[in-house]
C-alpha positions in Angstrom: 0.0 0.0 0.0 1.2 3.5 -0.8 0.8 6.4 1.6 0.6 10.2 1.3 0.8 13.1 3.7 -2.6 14.4 5.0 -1.7 18.0 4.1 0.5 19.6 6.6 -0.8 17.8 9.8 1.9 15.2 9.7 -0.3 12.1 9.3 0.4 9.5 6.6 -2.7 8.0 5.2 -3.2 5.2 2.7 -4.0 6.4 -0.8 -7.0 4.1 -0.7 -9.6 4.8 2.0 -12.5 2.5 2.9 -15.9 4.2 2.6 -18.6 2.7 4.7 -21.7 4.1 2.8 -22.3 1.2 0.4 -21.5 -1.9 2.4 -23.1 -5.3 1.5 -26.6 -5.6 3.0 -29.0 -8.4 4.0 -31.9 -9.1 1.6 -31.6 -5.8 -0.2 -32.4 -3.9 3.1 -30.1 -0.8 3.0 -30.4 -0.5 6.8 -29.1 -3.9 7.6 -25.4 -4.4 6.9 -24.3 -8.0 6.2 -21.5 -8.4 8.8 -20.5 -11.8 7.6 -19.4 -10.3 4.3 -18.6 -6.7 5.3 -16.4 -7.3 8.3 -14.0 -9.6 6.4 -13.9 -7.1 3.6 -12.9 -4.2 5.8 -10.4 -6.2 7.8 -8.8 -7.5 4.6 -8.3 -4.0 3.4 -6.8 -3.0 6.8 -4.5 -6.0 6.7 -3.3 -4.9 3.3 -2.4 -1.5 4.6 -5.6 0.7 4.4 -5.6 2.9 7.4 -8.4 5.4 6.7 -12.0 4.4 7.3 -14.8 6.8 6.6 -18.4 6.7 7.9 -21.2 9.1 8.9 -24.2 9.3 11.2 -26.9 8.6 8.5 -25.1 6.0 6.4 -27.2 2.8 6.0 -30.2 4.5 7.6 -33.8 4.8 6.6 -33.3 8.6 6.1 -30.8 11.3 6.7 -32.6 12.4 9.9 -31.9 9.0 11.5 -28.8 7.3 12.7 -27.8 4.4 10.5 -26.0 1.1 10.9 -22.7 2.3 9.4 -21.1 3.8 12.6 -22.3 0.8 14.6 -20.7 -1.5 12.0 -17.4 0.4 12.3 -17.5 -0.3 16.1 -18.2 -4.0 15.4 -15.7 -4.4 12.7 -12.8 -2.7 14.5 -12.9 -5.0 17.5 -10.0 -7.4 18.1 -7.3 -4.7 17.9 -8.3 -3.3 14.5 -9.2 0.1 15.9 -5.6 0.8 16.8 -4.5 0.2 13.2 -6.5 2.8 11.5 -7.8 6.4 11.6 -11.6 6.7 11.7 -13.5 9.6 10.1 -17.1 10.4 10.8 -19.2 13.5 10.4 -21.4 15.9 12.4 -24.8 15.7 10.8 -25.2 19.4 10.0 -28.9 19.3 9.3 -29.7 18.0 12.9 -27.9 20.7 14.7 -30.1 23.4 16.3 -28.0 24.5 19.2 -24.4 24.4 20.5 -25.3 21.6 22.9 -26.4 19.5 20.0 -22.9 19.3 18.7 -21.5 17.8 21.9 -24.5 15.5 22.2 -24.1 14.2 18.7 -20.4 13.7 19.0 -20.8 11.8 22.2 -23.5 9.6 20.6 -21.2 8.9 17.7 -18.2 7.9 19.7 -20.4 5.6 21.8 -21.9 4.0 18.6 -18.4 3.4 17.3 -17.1 2.1 20.6 -14.3 4.6 20.5 -13.2 7.2 22.9 -12.3 9.7 20.1 -12.7 10.4 16.4 -9.5 10.8 14.5 -11.0 12.8 11.6 -14.2 14.7 12.3 -16.0 16.5 9.5 -18.9 19.0 9.4 -21.1 17.0 7.0 -22.2 18.5 3.6 -21.4 22.2 4.1 -23.4 24.4 1.8 -24.8 27.9 1.7 -27.4 26.9 4.3 -25.5 24.8 6.8 -22.2 26.8 6.9 -23.7 30.1 8.2 -26.1 28.3 10.5 -23.3 26.2 12.2 -21.0 29.2 12.5 -23.7 31.2 14.2 -24.3 28.4 16.6 -20.7 28.3 17.6 -19.3 25.3 15.6 -15.8 26.7 15.3 -15.5 27.0 19.1 -16.9 23.5 19.4 -14.2 22.2 17.1 -11.5 24.0 19.0 -12.7 22.6 22.3 -13.2 19.1 21.0 -9.6 19.1 19.6 -8.2 20.5 22.8 -9.8 17.9 25.1 -9.0 15.0 22.7 -12.5 14.0 21.6 -11.4 14.7 18.0 -7.9 14.7 16.5 -8.4 16.5 13.2 -11.1 18.9 12.0 -12.5 19.2 8.5 -15.6 19.4 6.4 -17.2 17.7 3.5 -18.7 19.9 0.8 -21.9 19.9 -1.4 -22.4 23.2 -3.1 -21.2 25.3 -6.0 -17.6 26.5 -6.5 -18.2 30.1 -5.3 -18.7 29.2 -1.6 -15.8 26.8 -1.1 -12.9 29.3 -0.9 -14.6 31.2 1.9 -15.2 28.1 4.0 -11.5 27.1 3.5 -10.4 30.5 4.6 -12.8 30.7 7.5 -11.1 28.3 9.9 -7.8 26.6 10.5 -9.0 23.3 9.0 -6.8 20.2 8.9 -8.5 18.6 5.8 -11.5 18.7 3.5 -13.5 16.1 1.7 -14.7 16.8 -1.8 -16.4 15.0 -4.7 -13.8 14.7 -7.5 -13.5 12.5 -10.5 -12.8 12.9 -14.2 -16.4 14.0 -14.8 -16.4 16.4 -11.9 -13.3 18.4 -12.5 -15.4 21.6 -12.5 -18.2 20.4 -10.3 -18.8 21.6 -6.7 -15.4 22.5 -5.3 -13.7 21.4 -8.5 -10.1 21.6 -9.4 -9.9 25.2 -8.4 -11.2 24.3 -4.9 -8.8 21.4 -4.6 -5.8 23.6 -5.5 -6.9 26.3 -3.1 -7.3 23.9 -0.2 -4.0 22.2 -1.0 -2.2 25.6 -1.1 -3.5 26.2 2.5 -1.8 23.0 3.6 -5.1 21.1 4.0 -5.3 17.3 3.4 -7.6 16.4 0.5 -10.0 13.4 0.9 -11.8 12.5 -2.4 -15.2 11.0 -2.3 -17.2 9.6 -5.3 -14.1 8.8 -7.4 -16.3 6.4 -9.4 -19.4 8.5 -9.3 -21.3 6.1 -7.2 -19.9 3.2 -9.3 -21.4 4.6 -12.5 -18.2 5.2 -14.3 -16.9 1.8 -13.2 -19.8 0.2 -15.1 -20.6 0.3 -18.8 -19.6 3.5 -20.4 -21.2 4.9 -23.6 -20.0 2.9 -26.5 -18.0 5.7 -28.0 -16.3 6.4 -24.7 -15.4 2.7 -24.2 -13.8 2.7 -27.7 -11.7 5.7 -26.8 -10.3 4.0 -23.6 -9.9 0.6 -25.4 -7.5 2.3 -27.9 -4.9 3.1 -25.2 -1.6 1.3 -25.2 -2.3 0.0 -21.6 -5.6 -1.9 -21.1 -7.4 -1.0 -17.9 -10.9 -1.6 -16.4 -13.2 1.4 -16.2 -12.7 1.5 -12.5 -8.9 1.6 -12.9 -9.1 4.5 -15.4 -11.3 6.5 -13.0 -9.2 5.8 -9.8 -5.9 6.3 -11.5 -7.1 9.7 -12.8 -7.7 10.8 -9.2 -4.5 9.2 -7.9 -2.7 11.1 -10.6 -3.2 14.3 -8.6 -0.4 14.8 -6.1 -2.6 17.1 -4.0 -5.0 14.3 -3.1 -4.2 12.6 0.2 -6.6 9.6 0.1 -9.4 8.4 -2.2 -12.5 6.9 -0.6 -14.1 3.9 -2.3 -17.4 2.6 -1.2 -16.9 -1.1 -1.8 -20.0 -3.4 -1.6 -18.5 -6.8 -2.8 -15.3 -8.6 -1.8 -13.9 -8.6 -5.4 -14.0 -4.8 -5.4 -11.7 -4.8 -2.4 -9.2 -7.0 -4.3 -9.5 -4.8 -7.4 -9.1 -1.5 -5.6 -6.1 -2.7 -3.5 -4.4 -3.8 -6.7 -5.0 -0.4 -8.3 -3.9 1.5 -5.2 -0.6 -0.4 -5.0 0.3 1.4 -8.3 -1.1 4.8 -7.4 1.7 7.1 -8.3 1.0 10.8 -8.8 1.6 12.3 -12.3 2.0 8.8 -13.8 -0.6 9.0 -16.6 0.8 9.8 -20.0 -0.3 12.7 -22.2 -2.1 10.3 -24.5 -4.0 8.7 -21.5 -5.1 12.1 -20.2 -6.2 13.1 -23.6 -8.3 10.0 -23.9 -10.0 10.7 -20.5 -10.7 14.3 -21.7 -12.4 12.8 -24.8 -14.5 10.6 -22.6 -15.6 13.7 -20.6 -16.6 15.4 -23.9 -18.8 12.3 -24.8 -20.5 12.4 -21.4 -21.1 16.2 -21.6 -22.8 15.8 -24.9 -25.6 13.9 -23.2 -26.5 16.9 -21.0 -29.9 18.4 -21.9 -28.9 22.0 -21.0 -25.7 23.5 -22.3 -25.1 25.5 -19.1 -21.5 26.3 -18.3 -22.2 27.6 -14.8 -20.8 31.0 -15.8 -23.3 32.8 -13.5 -24.1 35.6 -15.9 -27.8 35.0 -15.4 -27.4 35.9 -11.7 -28.7 37.4 -9.6 -32.3 36.4 -10.2 -34.8 39.0 -9.0 -36.9 36.2 -7.5 -33.8 34.6 -5.8 -33.7 31.4 -8.0 -30.4 29.7 -8.0 -30.4 29.3 -11.7 -27.0 27.6 -12.2 -27.6 25.3 -9.2 -31.0 24.1 -10.5 -29.7 23.6 -14.0 -26.6 21.7 -12.8 -28.8 19.4 -10.8 -31.1 18.9 -13.8 -28.2 18.0 -16.0 -26.8 15.7 -13.3 -30.0 13.8 -13.1 -29.7 12.7 -16.7 -26.0 11.8 -16.6 -26.7 8.1 -15.6 -29.9 6.2 -16.3 -30.1 4.4 -12.9 -32.7 4.9 -10.2 -30.1 5.0 -7.4 -28.2 7.8 -9.2 -31.3 9.8 -9.8 -32.7 9.5 -6.3 -29.3 10.6 -5.0 -29.4 13.7 -7.2 -32.8 14.6 -5.9 -31.7 14.1 -2.3 -28.6 16.2 -2.6 -30.2 19.0 -4.6 -32.9 19.3 -1.9 -30.1 19.8 0.6 -28.0 22.2 -1.5 -30.7 24.4 -2.9 -32.9 26.2 -0.3 -36.6 26.1 -0.9 -36.9 29.7 -1.9 -34.1 29.3 -4.5 -35.6 26.3 -6.3 -36.9 26.2 -9.8 -40.6 26.7 -8.9 -39.8 30.2 -7.6 -39.2 31.3 -11.2 -41.8 33.7 -12.5 -40.6 33.6 -16.1 -39.8 37.3 -16.1 -37.1 36.7 -18.7 -34.4 38.9 -17.2 -32.0 36.0 -17.3 -32.5 35.5 -21.0 -30.7 38.8 -21.8 -27.5 37.7 -20.1 -27.1 34.1 -21.0 -24.2 33.7 -23.4 -25.4 30.2 -24.4 -28.9 31.5 -25.4 -30.6 29.0 -23.1 -34.3 29.2 -22.7 -33.8 29.4 -18.9 -37.5 29.7 -17.8 -38.5 26.7 -19.9 -35.6 24.7 -18.6 -36.4 25.7 -15.0 -39.9 24.4 -15.5 -38.5 21.1 -16.6 -36.2 21.0 -13.6 -39.1 21.6 -11.3 -40.9 18.7 -12.7 -37.9 16.4 -12.3 -36.4 17.6 -9.0 -39.5 18.9 -7.2 -40.1 22.4 -5.8 -39.7 24.1 -2.5 -43.2 25.2 -1.9 
């Protein structure tokens, strides 16, 4: 296993991290993790050198407002001395915090669930334009300072689910140890994007990458034209290896989380991670991945570049955010992907900024360099994603 520095904090973490959001389950019930399969998977990864395990309060739950089985699983799986071999990451459920006391209560509940006296890497979960100001006003930065000082957490960070404009301000707003962002070859300009990755790295923060395979979608069947592009490379690789190696290629990335749900995926990911050198892809290989991105982008129903010229909307509609979620919905034709898009868009876009707030005034039409019929596209987005009223 190869290891990289977690930013400037001095920790060495395995380039492959084990994500505990998509573990094998019993009889298709997402809330019931199959320990007989999942525990050997996690322990095999740890025995092979993986030392970063990521979970969260709602993973494997019936809903984001409920605690799930994932943290409990981590406690079960890390018995017999395995807890001492790894660093555990979990997250403060931002949407459940209504007071400063809630932060301490939730952290205590999480450490109890994981059978651990502390959390090595603690994140504010899913920061966006709603949760970040709310948590700051409730005293979350003082909470992090105190929890680090008394040893309840070792490192403080945040995961991110919003547009590129908010990310630098959060990075600059506290002395963070690390951040967790969605990053893969389709998402180089999505959410925090490459600019956000570079900004955080320049501040000395560790970079944890989530969704390197887009929920497994870019590890499965690619569009035929895209598959032909990759098949023409001198070195033959699986779709998963192309995607993971693209992320590993970035020297700024500390560790890459993979949500493995079957034992063979552990074997494949370990093999790929053992060859995870930064800056190792050739110019031809990078060009082929760029071509695959172009093929995917051509499937998008709205040619929105997220330039923001349409903003501000007089009614407060987050036009780029709604159109980005609408495009994202159609990127993969799987029910799990589309439900995930709807869930995260409902978290990222406040009710009064969603598509159904549009009054079709037409002001945005004057400013769109792509000549998009924005009111009509927002109506379609409302029908797909739902409204806020």
